[in-house]
C-alpha positions as CSV (number, residue, x, y, z in Angstrom):
1,M,-28.5,1.7,-70.2
2,H,-30.8,-0.3,-72.4
3,N,-32.3,1.4,-75.3
4,N,-35.7,0.8,-76.9
5,P,-35.2,-2.6,-78.4
6,E,-37.0,-1.6,-81.6
7,K,-34.5,1.3,-82.0
8,D,-31.6,-0.9,-81.0
9,I,-32.1,-3.4,-83.7
10,N,-34.1,-2.0,-86.6
11,T,-33.0,1.6,-87.4
12,F,-29.5,1.1,-88.9
13,A,-28.8,3.0,-92.1
14,P,-28.4,0.6,-95.1
15,E,-25.4,2.5,-96.4
16,D,-22.3,0.4,-97.0
17,Q,-20.4,2.2,-94.3
18,V,-17.3,0.0,-93.7
19,G,-15.0,0.7,-90.8
20,G,-11.8,0.6,-92.8
21,S,-9.9,-1.5,-95.4
22,T,-10.2,-5.2,-96.0
23,H,-7.6,-6.0,-93.3
24,P,-9.1,-6.1,-89.8
25,G,-6.1,-4.4,-88.3
26,A,-6.5,-1.4,-90.7
27,Y,-10.0,-0.7,-89.4
28,R,-10.4,3.0,-88.7
29,Q,-10.0,3.5,-85.0
30,P,-12.8,5.3,-83.1
31,H,-10.5,7.9,-81.5
32,G,-11.5,11.2,-83.0
33,S,-14.0,9.7,-85.4
34,A,-17.6,10.8,-85.9
35,P,-20.6,8.6,-84.7
36,Q,-22.0,6.1,-87.1
37,Q,-25.4,6.4,-88.8
38,P,-28.4,7.2,-86.5
39,G,-29.4,4.2,-84.5
40,G,-26.2,2.4,-85.2
41,P,-23.3,1.9,-82.9
42,L,-20.7,4.5,-81.9
43,V,-18.1,2.2,-83.2
44,L,-18.7,-0.6,-85.7
45,P,-16.9,-3.9,-85.4
46,P,-13.8,-4.1,-87.7
47,N,-14.6,-4.7,-91.4
48,T,-18.4,-4.6,-90.7
49,N,-20.8,-2.2,-92.4
50,S,-24.0,-0.9,-90.9
51,Q,-26.3,-3.3,-92.8
52,T,-24.2,-6.3,-91.8
53,F,-24.2,-5.2,-88.2
54,K,-28.0,-4.6,-88.3
55,S,-28.4,-8.2,-89.6
56,Y,-26.1,-9.5,-86.8
57,A,-28.1,-7.6,-84.1
58,Q,-31.4,-9.0,-85.4
59,R,-30.0,-12.5,-85.4
60,A,-28.6,-12.1,-81.9
61,A,-32.0,-10.8,-80.7
62,E,-33.6,-14.0,-82.1
63,I,-31.3,-16.0,-79.8
64,V,-31.4,-14.0,-76.6
65,G,-34.4,-11.8,-76.9
66,T,-34.5,-8.1,-77.8
67,E,-34.3,-7.1,-74.2
68,N,-30.9,-8.7,-74.0
69,V,-29.3,-6.8,-77.0
70,T,-28.2,-3.2,-76.4
71,V,-26.5,-1.2,-79.2
72,I,-24.1,1.4,-77.8
73,S,-25.2,4.3,-80.0
74,D,-24.8,7.4,-77.8
75,E,-21.9,8.7,-75.8
76,A,-24.4,9.3,-73.0
77,E,-24.2,5.5,-72.5
78,L,-20.6,5.9,-71.5
79,S,-21.2,8.0,-68.4
80,Q,-21.1,5.3,-65.8
81,K,-18.5,5.9,-63.0
82,S,-19.7,3.8,-60.1
83,Y,-18.2,0.5,-59.1
84,L,-21.6,-0.6,-57.9
85,E,-23.3,0.2,-61.2
86,P,-20.5,-0.6,-63.7
87,S,-20.4,0.1,-67.4
88,K,-21.0,-2.9,-69.6
89,A,-19.6,-1.2,-72.7
90,H,-16.4,0.8,-71.9
91,D,-13.6,1.5,-69.4
92,M,-15.0,3.7,-66.7
93,F,-11.5,4.7,-65.6
94,N,-10.3,5.5,-69.1
95,I,-6.8,6.6,-69.9
96,A,-7.3,6.6,-73.6
97,D,-10.1,8.6,-75.2
98,K,-13.5,7.6,-73.7
99,T,-14.7,6.4,-77.0
100,Y,-11.7,4.2,-77.8
101,F,-12.2,1.0,-75.8
102,V,-16.0,0.7,-76.6
103,C,-18.3,-2.1,-77.5
104,S,-20.5,-1.8,-80.5
105,A,-23.3,-3.7,-78.7
106,V,-23.7,-5.7,-75.5
107,V,-25.5,-9.1,-75.7
108,A,-26.5,-11.0,-72.6
109,P,-27.1,-14.7,-73.0
110,R,-29.6,-16.4,-70.7
111,G,-27.9,-19.8,-70.6
112,V,-25.2,-22.0,-71.9
113,G,-27.1,-23.0,-75.1
114,E,-27.4,-19.4,-76.0
115,V,-23.7,-18.8,-75.5
116,Q,-23.0,-21.6,-77.9
117,E,-25.4,-20.1,-80.5
118,L,-23.8,-16.7,-80.1
119,M,-20.4,-18.1,-80.8
120,K,-21.6,-19.8,-84.0
121,L,-23.3,-16.5,-85.0
122,A,-20.0,-14.6,-84.4
123,N,-18.2,-17.0,-86.6
124,E,-20.8,-16.6,-89.3
125,F,-20.5,-12.8,-89.3
126,E,-16.8,-12.8,-88.4
127,I,-17.6,-10.2,-85.7
128,P,-15.3,-10.2,-82.6
129,V,-16.9,-10.7,-79.2
130,W,-15.5,-9.8,-75.8
131,P,-16.9,-11.8,-72.9
132,F,-17.0,-10.3,-69.4
133,S,-18.8,-11.4,-66.2
134,I,-19.8,-8.3,-64.3
135,G,-17.8,-5.4,-65.7
136,R,-16.0,-4.5,-62.4
137,N,-12.4,-5.4,-63.5
138,V,-11.5,-1.8,-62.6
139,G,-7.9,-0.7,-63.0
140,Y,-7.5,-3.3,-65.8
141,G,-10.1,-2.0,-68.3
142,G,-13.5,-3.0,-66.8
143,A,-15.9,-4.5,-69.4
144,A,-14.2,-2.7,-72.3
145,P,-12.9,-4.8,-75.3
146,R,-9.3,-4.7,-76.5
147,V,-10.6,-4.3,-80.1
148,P,-12.9,-1.3,-80.4
149,G,-16.3,-2.2,-81.8
150,S,-16.3,-5.8,-80.5
151,V,-19.6,-7.1,-79.2
152,G,-19.6,-7.4,-75.4
153,L,-20.9,-10.7,-74.1
154,D,-22.5,-9.9,-70.7
155,M,-22.1,-13.3,-69.1
156,G,-23.3,-12.1,-65.7
157,R,-26.6,-10.4,-66.3
158,N,-28.7,-13.5,-66.6
159,M,-26.3,-16.4,-65.8
160,N,-25.9,-15.6,-62.1
161,R,-26.8,-18.8,-60.2
162,V,-25.1,-20.6,-57.4
163,L,-25.6,-24.0,-58.8
164,K,-24.4,-26.0,-55.8
165,V,-22.6,-25.8,-52.5
166,D,-21.3,-29.1,-51.1
167,V,-20.4,-28.6,-47.4
168,E,-18.7,-32.1,-47.0
169,G,-16.6,-31.6,-50.1
170,A,-16.2,-27.9,-49.3
171,Y,-16.8,-26.5,-52.8
172,A,-19.3,-24.4,-54.8
173,L,-20.3,-24.6,-58.4
174,V,-21.2,-21.2,-59.9
175,E,-22.1,-19.3,-63.0
176,P,-20.3,-16.1,-64.3
177,G,-22.6,-13.6,-62.7
178,V,-22.1,-14.9,-59.1
179,T,-20.2,-12.3,-57.2
180,F,-18.3,-12.7,-54.0
181,F,-21.2,-10.9,-52.3
182,D,-23.6,-13.3,-53.9
183,L,-21.8,-16.4,-52.8
184,H,-21.3,-15.1,-49.3
185,D,-24.9,-14.2,-49.0
186,Y,-25.9,-17.6,-50.2
187,L,-23.9,-19.2,-47.4
188,V,-25.4,-16.8,-44.8
189,K,-29.0,-17.3,-46.0
190,N,-28.6,-21.1,-46.1
191,N,-27.0,-21.2,-42.6
192,L,-23.7,-22.5,-44.1
193,R,-21.4,-19.7,-43.0
194,D,-20.6,-21.5,-39.8
195,Q,-19.4,-24.5,-41.8
196,V,-17.6,-23.0,-44.9
197,W,-16.1,-19.7,-45.9
198,I,-15.3,-18.2,-49.2
199,D,-12.1,-16.3,-50.0
200,V,-12.6,-12.7,-51.1
201,P,-10.4,-10.1,-52.8
202,D,-10.4,-6.5,-51.6
203,L,-13.6,-5.7,-53.4
204,G,-16.5,-8.1,-53.2
205,G,-18.5,-7.0,-56.2
206,G,-16.5,-8.9,-58.8
207,S,-17.4,-12.2,-60.3
208,V,-16.0,-15.4,-58.7
209,I,-15.3,-16.8,-62.1
210,G,-14.0,-13.6,-63.6
211,N,-11.6,-12.9,-60.8
212,T,-10.4,-16.5,-60.7
213,I,-9.6,-16.9,-64.4
214,E,-7.8,-13.5,-64.4
215,R,-5.8,-15.0,-61.5
216,G,-6.9,-12.6,-58.9
217,V,-6.1,-13.1,-55.2
218,G,-7.7,-13.0,-51.8
219,Y,-6.3,-13.1,-48.3
220,T,-7.3,-16.3,-46.4
221,P,-5.3,-19.5,-46.7
222,Y,-7.3,-20.0,-49.9
223,G,-6.2,-16.7,-51.4
224,D,-4.8,-18.1,-54.6
225,H,-8.1,-18.3,-56.4
226,W,-6.7,-20.1,-59.5
227,M,-5.1,-22.7,-57.3
228,M,-8.5,-23.2,-55.6
229,H,-10.6,-23.6,-58.7
230,C,-11.6,-27.1,-59.7
231,G,-13.4,-28.1,-62.9
232,M,-14.7,-25.9,-65.6
233,E,-17.5,-26.0,-68.3
234,V,-16.3,-24.0,-71.3
235,V,-17.8,-22.9,-74.6
236,L,-15.0,-22.9,-77.3
237,P,-14.9,-20.4,-80.1
238,S,-16.6,-22.9,-82.4
239,G,-19.6,-23.2,-80.0
240,E,-18.4,-26.6,-78.8
241,L,-18.9,-27.4,-75.1
242,V,-16.2,-29.1,-72.9
243,R,-15.9,-30.0,-69.3
244,T,-12.4,-30.1,-67.9
245,G,-10.8,-32.4,-65.4
246,M,-13.1,-35.1,-64.0
247,G,-16.0,-33.4,-65.7
248,A,-14.9,-35.0,-68.9
249,L,-16.0,-38.4,-67.5
250,P,-19.7,-38.8,-67.8
251,N,-21.9,-39.3,-64.8
252,P,-23.4,-42.8,-65.4
253,N,-26.8,-41.5,-64.0
254,A,-26.9,-38.5,-66.3
255,D,-30.0,-38.0,-68.5
256,T,-28.4,-38.1,-71.9
257,S,-31.7,-36.9,-73.6
258,K,-30.9,-33.5,-72.2
259,P,-28.5,-31.0,-73.8
260,H,-25.0,-31.6,-72.7
261,H,-24.8,-28.5,-70.5
262,E,-27.9,-29.7,-68.6
263,Q,-26.6,-33.2,-68.0
264,E,-25.5,-34.1,-64.4
265,A,-21.8,-33.9,-64.0
266,N,-19.4,-36.5,-62.6
267,E,-19.5,-36.5,-58.8
268,S,-15.7,-35.9,-58.6
269,W,-15.7,-32.9,-61.0
270,Q,-15.1,-30.4,-58.2
271,L,-12.8,-32.7,-56.1
272,F,-9.9,-33.5,-58.4
273,N,-8.5,-30.9,-60.8
274,Y,-6.7,-32.9,-63.4
275,G,-8.7,-35.9,-64.7
276,F,-6.7,-37.8,-67.3
277,G,-4.4,-36.6,-70.0
278,P,-3.2,-33.0,-70.7
279,Y,-4.4,-30.5,-68.2
280,N,-6.2,-27.9,-70.3
281,D,-7.6,-25.5,-67.7
282,G,-4.6,-23.2,-68.1
283,I,-5.5,-22.1,-71.6
284,F,-8.7,-20.6,-70.3
285,S,-7.0,-18.5,-67.6
286,Q,-6.3,-15.0,-69.0
287,G,-6.9,-16.6,-72.4
288,S,-9.0,-16.1,-75.4
289,V,-9.9,-19.6,-76.5
290,G,-13.0,-20.3,-74.4
291,I,-15.8,-18.8,-72.4
292,V,-16.1,-20.3,-68.9
293,V,-19.8,-20.8,-68.2
294,K,-19.5,-22.9,-65.0
295,M,-16.7,-23.3,-62.5
296,G,-16.0,-25.1,-59.3
297,I,-14.3,-23.2,-56.4
298,W,-13.0,-24.7,-53.2
299,L,-14.3,-23.3,-49.9
300,M,-12.5,-23.1,-46.6
301,K,-13.8,-24.9,-43.6
302,A,-14.9,-22.5,-40.9
303,T,-12.4,-22.3,-38.1
304,G,-11.1,-20.2,-35.2
305,Y,-9.8,-16.8,-36.3
306,Q,-7.8,-13.8,-35.2
307,S,-6.7,-10.9,-37.4
308,Y,-3.9,-8.5,-36.5
309,L,-1.9,-5.4,-37.6
310,I,1.8,-4.8,-37.2
311,T,3.0,-1.2,-37.8
312,L,6.6,-0.5,-38.8
313,P,7.8,3.1,-38.3
314,E,10.5,3.6,-40.8
315,D,10.5,3.6,-44.6
316,N,13.6,1.5,-44.6
317,D,11.9,-1.2,-42.5
318,L,10.6,-2.6,-45.8
319,H,13.8,-4.6,-46.3
320,K,13.8,-6.1,-42.8
321,A,10.1,-6.9,-42.9
322,V,10.3,-8.9,-46.1
323,E,13.3,-10.8,-44.9
324,I,11.2,-11.7,-41.8
325,I,8.2,-12.6,-43.8
326,R,9.8,-15.1,-46.2
327,P,10.7,-17.9,-43.9
328,L,7.4,-17.5,-41.9
329,R,5.4,-17.7,-45.1
330,V,7.3,-20.7,-46.7
331,N,6.9,-22.6,-43.4
332,M,3.2,-21.6,-43.3
333,V,3.6,-19.9,-39.9
334,L,2.0,-17.1,-41.9
335,Q,-1.1,-19.1,-42.9
336,N,-2.9,-16.6,-45.1
337,V,-1.9,-14.2,-47.9
338,P,-0.7,-11.3,-45.9
339,T,-0.1,-7.7,-47.1
340,L,2.6,-5.1,-46.4
341,R,1.0,-1.8,-47.2
342,H,2.5,1.6,-47.7
343,I,1.1,4.3,-45.4
344,L,-0.6,6.2,-48.3
345,L,-2.8,3.2,-49.2
346,D,-4.3,3.2,-45.7
347,A,-4.4,7.0,-45.6
348,A,-6.3,7.0,-48.9
349,V,-8.9,4.6,-47.6
350,M,-9.4,6.8,-44.6
351,G,-9.6,10.2,-46.3
352,H,-8.9,12.4,-49.3
353,R,-5.5,13.9,-50.2
354,T,-6.6,17.3,-49.1
355,D,-7.2,16.0,-45.6
356,Y,-3.5,15.6,-45.2
357,S,-1.9,18.2,-47.4
358,Q,-2.7,21.3,-49.5
359,S,0.4,20.8,-51.7
360,D,0.0,19.7,-55.3
361,K,3.5,18.1,-55.3
362,P,4.1,14.5,-54.4
363,L,4.2,14.1,-50.6
364,T,7.6,14.2,-49.0
365,D,9.0,11.8,-46.4
366,D,8.3,14.3,-43.6
367,E,4.7,14.6,-44.7
368,L,4.4,10.8,-44.9
369,D,5.8,10.6,-41.3
370,A,3.2,13.2,-40.2
371,I,0.4,11.2,-41.8
372,A,1.5,8.0,-40.1
373,A,1.7,9.7,-36.7
374,K,-1.8,11.2,-37.3
375,L,-3.3,7.8,-38.1
376,D,-1.3,5.9,-35.4
377,L,0.2,3.8,-38.2
378,G,3.6,3.0,-39.5
379,R,5.3,3.9,-42.8
380,W,4.6,0.2,-43.6
381,N,1.7,-1.7,-42.2
382,F,1.4,-5.5,-42.1
383,Y,-2.0,-7.2,-42.0
384,G,-2.4,-10.9,-41.3
385,A,-4.5,-13.5,-39.6
386,L,-4.3,-16.6,-37.5
387,Y,-6.5,-19.6,-38.0
388,G,-7.3,-22.8,-36.1
389,P,-8.1,-23.6,-32.4
390,E,-7.0,-21.0,-29.9
391,P,-4.0,-23.0,-28.6
392,V,-2.7,-23.2,-32.2
393,R,-3.3,-19.5,-32.8
394,D,-1.5,-18.6,-29.6
395,V,1.6,-20.5,-30.6
396,M,1.5,-19.0,-34.1
397,W,1.1,-15.5,-32.7
398,Q,4.1,-15.8,-30.4
399,A,6.2,-16.9,-33.4
400,V,5.0,-14.0,-35.6
401,K,5.2,-11.4,-32.8
402,G,8.6,-12.6,-31.8
403,A,10.0,-12.4,-35.4
404,F,8.7,-8.8,-36.0
405,S,9.9,-7.6,-32.6
406,A,13.3,-7.6,-34.2
407,I,12.3,-4.4,-35.9
408,P,12.8,-1.4,-33.6
409,G,9.5,0.5,-32.9
410,A,7.2,-2.3,-34.3
411,K,3.8,-2.2,-32.7
412,F,1.2,-4.9,-32.5
413,F,-2.6,-4.5,-32.6
414,F,-5.8,-6.6,-32.7
415,P,-9.0,-5.0,-34.1
416,E,-10.3,-4.2,-30.7
417,D,-7.2,-2.1,-30.0
418,Q,-8.0,0.3,-32.9
419,P,-11.8,0.4,-33.2
420,N,-11.7,3.5,-35.4
421,N,-9.1,2.2,-37.9
422,I,-11.3,1.7,-41.0
423,V,-8.6,-0.4,-42.7
424,L,-8.0,-2.8,-39.8
425,Q,-11.7,-3.3,-39.2
426,T,-12.2,-4.0,-43.0
427,R,-9.3,-6.4,-43.1
428,H,-10.7,-8.2,-40.1
429,K,-13.7,-9.0,-42.3
430,T,-11.8,-9.6,-45.5
431,L,-9.4,-12.1,-44.0
432,Q,-12.3,-14.3,-42.8
433,G,-14.0,-14.2,-46.2
434,I,-16.6,-11.4,-45.6
435,P,-16.7,-9.2,-48.7
436,S,-16.9,-5.4,-48.7
437,V,-16.2,-2.4,-51.0
438,T,-14.6,-0.2,-48.4
439,E,-11.1,-0.5,-49.8
440,L,-12.2,1.3,-53.1
441,N,-12.2,4.6,-51.1
442,W,-8.6,5.1,-52.1
443,V,-9.6,5.9,-55.6
444,D,-11.0,9.2,-54.2
445,W,-7.5,10.2,-53.2
446,L,-7.7,12.7,-56.1
447,P,-10.8,14.5,-57.4
448,N,-12.5,12.5,-60.2
449,G,-10.3,9.6,-59.3
450,G,-9.5,6.9,-61.8
451,H,-6.9,4.3,-61.4
452,L,-4.5,1.8,-63.1
453,F,-2.8,-1.1,-61.4
454,F,0.9,-1.9,-62.0
455,S,1.4,-5.4,-60.8
456,P,4.9,-6.9,-61.1
457,I,5.9,-10.2,-59.5
458,A,9.1,-10.5,-57.4
459,P,10.9,-13.0,-55.1
460,V,10.2,-12.5,-51.4
461,T,13.5,-10.8,-50.6
462,G,14.3,-7.5,-49.0
463,D,16.5,-6.5,-52.0
464,D,13.7,-7.2,-54.5
465,A,11.2,-5.3,-52.4
466,E,13.5,-2.3,-52.1
467,T,14.3,-2.3,-55.8
468,Q,10.7,-2.4,-56.9
469,Y,9.7,0.3,-54.3
470,K,12.5,2.6,-55.4
471,I,11.6,2.2,-59.1
472,T,7.9,2.7,-58.7
473,R,8.1,5.5,-56.2
474,R,10.8,7.4,-58.2
475,L,8.7,7.2,-61.4
476,S,5.5,8.1,-59.6
477,E,7.0,11.2,-58.2
478,R,8.7,12.1,-61.4
479,Y,5.3,12.1,-63.2
480,G,3.7,14.1,-60.3
481,F,1.9,11.3,-58.5
482,D,2.0,10.0,-54.9
483,F,3.3,6.4,-54.5
484,I,0.4,4.2,-53.3
485,G,1.1,0.5,-53.1
486,T,1.2,-2.8,-51.3
487,F,3.1,-6.1,-51.3
488,V,0.8,-9.1,-51.4
489,V,2.8,-12.2,-50.3
490,G,2.0,-15.5,-51.9
491,M,3.7,-18.8,-51.0
492,R,7.0,-18.0,-52.7
493,E,6.6,-14.7,-54.4
494,M,5.2,-11.2,-54.0
495,H,2.6,-9.4,-56.0
496,H,3.6,-5.7,-55.8
497,I,0.4,-3.8,-56.5
498,V,1.0,-0.2,-57.3
499,C,-2.2,1.9,-57.3
500,I,-1.8,4.7,-59.9
501,V,-4.5,7.3,-59.0
502,Y,-5.2,10.0,-61.6
503,N,-7.9,12.6,-62.4
504,R,-9.9,10.8,-65.1
505,K,-11.4,14.1,-66.2
506,D,-8.0,15.8,-66.8
507,A,-6.3,14.9,-70.0
508,D,-2.9,15.7,-68.7
509,S,-3.3,13.6,-65.7
510,R,-4.4,10.6,-67.8
511,R,-1.5,11.2,-70.2
512,R,1.0,11.2,-67.4
513,A,-0.4,8.1,-65.8
514,H,-0.4,6.2,-69.2
515,T,3.1,7.3,-70.0
516,M,4.4,6.5,-66.5
517,M,3.0,3.0,-66.6
518,K,4.7,2.3,-69.9
519,E,8.0,3.4,-68.4
520,M,7.4,1.3,-65.3
521,I,6.9,-1.8,-67.4
522,N,10.2,-1.3,-69.3
523,E,12.2,-0.5,-66.2
524,A,10.7,-3.4,-64.3
525,A,11.5,-5.8,-67.2
526,A,15.0,-4.6,-67.3
527,N,15.4,-5.7,-63.7
528,G,13.7,-9.1,-64.4
529,Y,10.2,-8.2,-63.1
530,G,7.1,-9.1,-65.1
531,E,3.5,-8.1,-64.5
532,Y,0.9,-10.8,-63.9
533,R,-2.1,-8.8,-65.1
534,T,-2.6,-5.5,-66.8
535,H,-4.9,-2.9,-68.3
536,L,-6.0,-3.3,-72.0
537,A,-3.7,-0.5,-73.1
538,M,-0.6,-2.2,-71.9
539,M,-1.3,-5.8,-72.8
540,D,0.9,-5.9,-75.9
541,Q,3.8,-4.2,-74.2
542,I,3.8,-6.6,-71.2
543,A,3.4,-9.7,-73.5
544,A,6.5,-8.6,-75.4
545,T,8.6,-8.6,-72.2
546,Y,8.0,-12.3,-71.8
547,S,10.4,-12.8,-74.7
548,F,12.6,-15.9,-73.8
549,N,13.9,-17.8,-76.9
550,N,12.5,-15.4,-79.5
551,N,9.1,-15.1,-77.8
552,A,8.6,-18.9,-77.8
553,N,5.8,-18.7,-75.3
554,M,3.8,-16.2,-77.4
555,R,4.3,-18.3,-80.5
556,L,2.9,-21.3,-78.6
557,N,-0.1,-19.1,-77.5
558,E,-0.7,-18.1,-81.1
559,V,-0.6,-21.7,-82.4
560,I,-3.3,-22.6,-79.8
561,K,-5.3,-19.5,-80.6
562,N,-5.3,-20.1,-84.3
563,A,-6.1,-23.7,-84.0
564,L,-9.1,-23.2,-81.7
565,D,-10.3,-19.9,-83.1
566,P,-9.3,-19.8,-86.8
567,K,-11.5,-16.7,-87.5
568,G,-10.1,-14.8,-84.5
569,I,-13.5,-13.9,-83.2
570,L,-13.1,-14.5,-79.4
571,A,-11.3,-11.6,-77.6
572,P,-8.7,-10.8,-80.2
573,G,-5.7,-9.1,-78.6
574,K,-6.4,-10.2,-75.1
575,N,-3.1,-10.3,-73.1
576,G,-1.2,-9.7,-76.4
577,V,-2.4,-12.8,-78.2
578,W,-3.5,-11.8,-81.7
579,P,-5.1,-14.2,-84.2
580,K,-3.5,-14.6,-87.6
581,N,-6.0,-12.2,-89.3
582,Y,-5.0,-9.3,-87.1
583,R,-1.7,-7.3,-87.1
584,A,-0.9,-6.2,-83.6
585,K,1.0,-3.1,-84.8
586,D,-2.3,-1.8,-86.3
587,W,-4.0,-1.8,-82.9
588,Q,-1.5,0.2,-80.9
589,V,-3.2,2.3,-78.3
590,P,-2.6,6.0,-78.7
591,I,-1.5,8.1,-75.7
592,V,-3.8,11.1,-75.9
C-alpha cells in the first residue's frame, strides 16, 4: 500500500487546483470526478490546493518520517477486501462510489508526541484529519473518513503496545493498535490467561480502544466495553494532552523532566473511573473532540465456565423467549451478554446461500424451517454461558433450563453435544474471552459479500422484539434481501443487530441496501427506536432522529465541538456533529 516516499511527498503539481469554493461544504465531491495531478491524491482535502497539500505532506513527513506518510494517489490502492488486511484509506464494503469515502493521505504517528504535533500541523493548514485504530470497523465504514479527502491518522500501525497488565487490579493499559488478539496473546505468552480474561466481540481483529470508544460489545459478564474502560489519555484538537479520571492527579513519584505522556501515571488511574469534578470521558466516546492514545480496560478474573445453546423451533417463539430472558438478565441469573440469533445468521456462518437454496428470492418460512432442520437448530437460537464454581453453575443452569423449558420444543445443548456446530464451538471460545474471526463467514452469504449493520436499541420485551423483527424482515424482503439478525441482550436493553449482506460489486445491490437502510432508520424512529452506531453514510440521518426539544442534544454537542475544535479539523461530521465552518447539507451522501 505504501508508495515510494519520494513520489508520495515531492511530485505534486504546483497548479492552484482548489477542490471547490471558499466554503468547505461546497468542496467538489470526489464522486464522478477525475484524479488530481500526477503524484497527488485522488481526492484533495476541502479548500486545499495541490501545492498546499504538498507542503502539508512534507511537514507531516518531517514529524513521522517519510515511511509513515502515504498519499492515496491511485484507485489501485482501494482494492483491499480482506478483514485481515484492511484498507487504511477507504471503506472496503462501500455502498457509495468506491472513490467517495477516501482519504487524501494516511499518516501513522509513532508516539503521543507526534500525535500532538500532527494536530498542531492540521490546525495550521486547516486540513481535516480522521483518526482510526486498525481500520476494521467493517459494516460501519472501516477506516474511511466522513469528509472525503481528510487525512487518515493511522493510530494503530506504530502505537500498538500493551503498556501494562495488572493481575491484582485486573486491568490492562493499551495503545490504539492493540487488538483483542494482541491482548489475548499477551496474556497467554505471559502465563496470565489462567488468572485474567479479556472480553472479546465477535471478531478479534479490532482495536480494544477503537471498539470501546465506539461502544462495541462482547459477551462475557464484562461485555459492555465502555462500562469496563477506566482512564484515558487523550490528545485534544489543539494538541493539548489530558488524562481523565484519576489520571488527572499527578503521581508524586513521576519524573517531571520527561514529556507529559511519558510521566508515570497515578496508581489509581485504572481503578476508579471518575476522579473529581465533571466526568469528561463521554465526550471522547463516538466523539470528534479528542484522540484516545492510551486507555485502561478492566479484565475479568478467570473462573469456572460452561457455555450452552438453546434452540427454539418456531419463528413466533421470539416473543416468549424475550419475556423469559428479561427477568433472568435483570436478576443476573443470565450472567453474561447472551444472544438470540435468527437461523440465517448461523446458517450463513456455516455455508453460502447456494448451499441451502437456488432461488434468487428471499427465503420463505418453509425454506427457513428446512434449513433449521438440516442444521439441527431452531428458528431462533440462544447462546449463553455460566460462570463460577461448579455448584453455582449447576444452580444457574437449572434456573435457565427450567425457564426456557416453558417453550414447547426447546432443546438444550452443551458444546460436546454438537461437535460439528461451527457457531456453538466458536461461541464457546468467544464467551470465555478467546478471540476469533470465524463469525465473519456470514459476509460470504452472497457472492462478493459486503455488509452494513442496522443497530437499533429496544427494551427487553417480547412486543418490542416482535415489532423490530417484523419491520426489519419486511423491509429486507421488500428490497430483495434475506433477513439476517441477532438480539444482543444487555442489562436492561437489547441491541438488535441486523446484518445487511449485499453484493458489493453490483451497483443495484448496493443501491438497494443503502435505500433500505435509510427506510429502516425512519420506520424505527417512528416506533421510538434509535440506533446506537452506524455507517458513515447514515450518520446525519440517525443524528437527526435524536431530536428531543428542537435537537437540544445535538446543539450541546456542537457547542462542545466548536469550543474544543474551533477550526473543525478533527473528524468533521462524525456521528452527525459538524463544526461551524461546515454545512451538513453540503455533505449529503449520494445514493448511486
